[in-house]
C-alpha positions as CSV (number, residue, x, y, z in Angstrom):
1,X,-13.9,-132.5,67.9
2,X,-16.9,-132.8,65.3
3,X,-18.5,-136.4,64.8
4,X,-18.2,-137.8,61.3
5,X,-21.3,-137.7,59.1
6,X,-21.7,-141.4,59.3
7,X,-21.3,-141.7,63.6
8,X,-24.3,-142.6,65.6
9,X,-25.8,-139.6,67.8
10,X,-26.8,-139.8,71.1
11,X,-30.8,-138.7,72.0
12,X,-29.5,-135.3,72.7
13,X,-27.4,-134.8,69.5
14,X,-30.4,-136.4,67.4
15,X,-32.7,-133.4,69.2
16,X,-30.6,-130.8,68.6
17,X,-30.0,-132.0,65.0
18,X,-33.3,-132.3,64.2
19,X,-34.7,-129.2,66.0
20,X,-37.1,-131.0,68.4
21,X,-36.9,-132.0,72.0
22,X,-35.8,-135.3,73.2
23,X,-39.5,-136.6,74.7
24,X,-40.6,-135.7,71.1
25,X,-38.2,-138.4,69.6
26,X,-39.5,-140.9,72.1
27,X,-43.0,-139.9,71.1
28,X,-42.6,-140.5,67.6
29,X,-40.9,-144.0,68.4
30,X,-44.3,-145.0,69.8
31,X,-46.4,-143.4,66.8
32,X,-43.8,-144.4,63.9
33,X,-42.9,-148.1,63.7
34,X,-40.3,-147.0,61.0
35,X,-38.7,-144.5,63.7
36,X,-36.2,-147.3,65.4
37,X,-33.1,-146.1,66.9
38,X,-30.4,-148.7,68.0
39,X,-30.7,-149.2,72.1
40,X,-28.1,-150.2,74.0
41,X,-27.8,-151.5,77.4
42,X,-29.6,-149.6,79.8
43,X,-32.3,-148.2,76.8
44,X,-29.6,-145.5,75.8
45,X,-30.4,-144.7,72.2
46,X,-27.8,-144.4,69.2
47,X,-29.6,-142.7,65.9
48,X,-27.8,-143.8,62.8
49,X,-27.6,-141.4,59.9
50,X,-30.8,-142.9,58.2
51,X,-32.7,-142.7,61.2
52,X,-31.9,-138.9,61.3
53,X,-33.1,-138.4,57.9
54,X,-36.4,-140.0,58.7
55,X,-36.8,-138.3,61.9
56,X,-36.4,-134.9,59.9
57,X,-38.7,-136.2,57.2
58,X,-41.4,-136.8,59.9
59,X,-40.6,-133.2,61.6
60,X,-41.4,-131.7,57.9
61,X,-44.4,-133.7,57.3
62,X,-45.8,-132.7,60.7
63,X,-44.8,-129.3,61.2
64,X,-44.2,-127.7,57.8
65,X,-46.6,-129.7,55.8
66,X,-49.2,-129.7,58.0
67,X,-49.9,-133.6,58.0
68,X,-51.2,-135.5,61.0
69,X,-49.6,-138.6,62.6
70,X,-52.2,-140.6,61.1
71,X,-51.6,-138.7,57.7
72,X,-47.7,-139.8,57.9
73,X,-48.5,-143.2,59.1
74,X,-50.7,-143.7,55.7
75,X,-48.2,-142.3,53.6
76,X,-45.6,-144.8,55.2
77,X,-47.9,-147.9,54.7
78,X,-49.1,-146.7,51.1
79,X,-45.6,-145.7,49.6
80,X,-43.1,-146.9,52.1
81,X,-39.8,-145.6,53.9
82,X,-38.4,-144.2,50.7
83,X,-41.2,-142.1,50.2
84,X,-41.0,-140.6,53.8
85,X,-37.2,-140.3,53.8
86,X,-37.3,-138.0,50.6
87,X,-38.8,-135.6,52.9
88,X,-35.8,-135.3,55.3
89,X,-33.3,-136.0,52.4
90,X,-34.1,-134.1,49.3
91,X,-30.6,-134.6,48.0
92,X,-30.7,-138.5,48.0
93,X,-27.4,-138.6,50.0
94,X,-28.7,-141.6,52.2
95,X,-29.8,-144.8,50.1
96,X,-32.4,-147.0,51.6
97,X,-32.7,-150.4,50.8
98,X,-36.3,-152.2,50.2
99,X,-36.3,-153.3,53.8
100,X,-35.8,-149.8,55.1
101,X,-32.0,-150.3,56.0
102,X,-29.8,-147.5,54.9
103,X,-26.5,-148.0,53.1
104,X,-23.6,-146.0,53.3
105,X,-24.4,-142.3,52.1
106,X,-23.5,-142.0,48.4
107,X,-22.5,-139.0,46.3
108,X,-25.3,-136.3,45.6
109,X,-27.4,-137.5,42.6
110,X,-30.2,-135.9,40.8
111,X,-33.3,-136.7,42.7
112,X,-36.5,-135.1,41.9
113,X,-38.0,-132.9,44.9
114,X,-40.7,-134.8,46.6
115,X,-44.2,-133.9,45.3
116,X,-46.6,-133.2,48.1
117,X,-48.8,-136.1,48.6
118,X,-52.6,-136.1,48.0
119,X,-52.9,-136.2,51.9
120,X,-50.8,-133.1,52.5
121,X,-52.3,-130.8,50.0
122,X,-55.5,-130.1,51.6
123,X,-54.1,-129.3,54.7
124,X,-51.4,-127.1,52.9
125,X,-54.1,-125.1,51.4
126,X,-55.8,-124.5,54.4
127,X,-52.9,-123.0,55.8
128,X,-52.2,-121.0,53.0
129,X,-55.9,-119.8,53.0
130,X,-55.5,-118.9,56.7
131,X,-52.4,-117.1,56.0
132,X,-53.7,-114.9,53.3
133,X,-57.0,-113.8,55.7
134,X,-54.5,-112.9,58.6
135,X,-52.5,-110.7,55.6
136,X,-55.8,-109.3,54.3
137,X,-56.9,-108.3,57.9
138,X,-53.3,-106.9,58.5
139,X,-53.7,-104.7,55.5
140,X,-57.0,-103.6,56.5
141,X,-56.0,-102.7,59.6
142,X,-53.0,-100.8,58.3
143,X,-55.0,-98.9,55.7
144,X,-57.3,-97.7,58.5
145,X,-54.4,-96.4,60.7
146,X,-53.1,-94.8,57.6
147,X,-56.4,-92.9,56.5
148,X,-56.5,-91.8,59.9
149,X,-53.3,-90.2,60.1
150,X,-53.7,-88.3,56.2
């Protein structure tokens, strides 16, 4: 039986949904004060829907956008949890109150896609240039092979 979208998740369920190992989620708790699942007796972690949104955002910022841990910390300090959460919930299905607490999921509402922060832009440009250089190298190798066989 599948869990409700509003149900709490264990660390193994959260790790599977986020696509990151459990130890990475625990590590992120040490680096980001805004990653704070509920802890029950024995230290067992339970992740709320808003925790999953924040974790998805952290993963996207670190892995897809190429930001550093310090860059994500700075983004949180300068722009707050709502800005971070927008990276993990671009449809705006989970609403965050000013203190960072999420309220019940709301109906999909039009939300502008998050724009990359100025901190992320240089890293993304570097990654694109590296990819371009790799593609150009592959093209040159392919052309050399094709010219030999012609």
